[in-house]
N, C-alpha and C positions, 0 to 999 in steps of 0.2 A: 440544568433538567429540562423535560418534556414537560411537563406537565405542569399545564395556565385552566388559569381558575377566569368563571368566563359564567357572565349571568350573574354581577354579586358576590361569585359564589357560591353557586344553587349549580356549579353543575362546573367537572373537573373534562381537561383534554388531553388526552398522553396523544401523541403527536413526534415520527420519528420517518427518515430516508432516509429507509436499507435498500441499495443496489438502484437506485432515481425513482424505487417506488412509495409513498405517502403509506406509511400503516398509520392509523387513528384512532381514538374509540372513545366512547364519550361515555363519563358515570356521572349517577343524580344525589344530589346531598339532600332534593327539595323530601321537606317530611320523615326526614329523618333526626333521630337522639343525638347530643354528640356520640357515644362510641357506636352509635354504628355509624357517625359518617367519617372516625377517627379510623375504621375496620374500615372504606370503600376506600379513602386517601386511603392506609398503606397497598390496596392491592391496588390502586392503577401509580404510588410510587413502586412498587413489586415489576408489574404492568410493566414499565419506560424503564425498570433496567435491561431487566428481560432485552426490548426490544437496543437500549445500548447494547450492550453484548454482542447484537448481529452487528447492530450497522459496524463497533468496527471490526470485528471479525472481517467482515464484505470489505469495507477501508482496508484493513492488509494486507486481503488478497489481493484487490483491485494492485495496492501496487508493490506486493512480488507479481506479478502478471503483466503489469504500465510496458508498452515493447515507445519507440522514440517513433519519432521522421524516422526517412527516407535521409536525412542531410548527415543522422548520423549512420557507421557503420552497421550495429551489429545487432539493436531491435535490444539492445537492451536498454532498462534503463542504467544509467551512469557508469554501461564500458560502451567507451569508445576504442579507436580501431585509429592509429598513428602510425606518425614512417616517421624514424627517427636512424638514417636515416635509413633503416629496414623497418618492418611493419612488427608494430608493438601493440596488446591490447590494453587501454591508462583505463582507471578504477576511479573511479571522480567520484566525491559522496561525500554528504554531510550530515555527521551526528551531534548529535544535548553540546551543535555547537565546533565542531572539532573539526577541520579539515581531514578528508582520508584520500592522498592522491601512490598510487603507487603503479607501471608496465612492469607487465613480462610483455617478450620480446618472442616474437613468432622465430624470429633462426638462432638465439642460445637455446631453448624449450621443444618446440617443434611446437606445430599451430593446433593441439588438441593440447599437447598439456598446460599451452596459454592460457589459449583461453576455460579448460575443464579453475587452474588455477583463479584465474581471474574472476571466476564464476565466482567460490570457495574466498578469496578475500570477499565479493563485497558481499555474501551472506554472514560475517565472521562480520563485518562494516554490522549490517543495518542488525545484528545479533536475536539469525534465522537460525534453525542446525543445522542445516544441510544448505546449501545451494537447491530450490525446485526446477523439477526436471524441466521444467519452463524453459527455462534460461539453458540448461545444455543440449534443447533445441534449438536453437538458436541462430549453432554456430557459425557466423558470418563463411564466406570462401576468401580467402586472403593470398590478392593477389599479389604477385612477386615484384610487383612497383609502383610506385605512388599513381593515381593514374592523374594524367593532365592539369592544374589548375589553366582553366579559359581566360 
């Protein structure tokens, strides 16, 4: 809960960071009787709950659309391009303390179908209804042979 009491309980501060921007509001309890104070506290808690919902929605969106470093070849966190000896998309994700690893062969399925299956599996593991469009648009180029190691 992000409702803080200040000045020995005379002020309430509601504060949450949503998408890197601080949202805050102050509520005064000075000179109010007990019933009015309870009303103000309820109002502060309701605002905190509203902002908590926005905060979790923003976090879910960030996780869904997060990219990865150039080291990871696909640009979607959780899917890597591996060579065994032919290319395959490997989905590697942890949910609820359980590890899920699955590979989709480009040689066997074709690049498009392998990518679609990999994104579908990742979305299913993370509990999404369907794979986000941002993932489908990020399909990487799949070279025939593995890049040479230095």
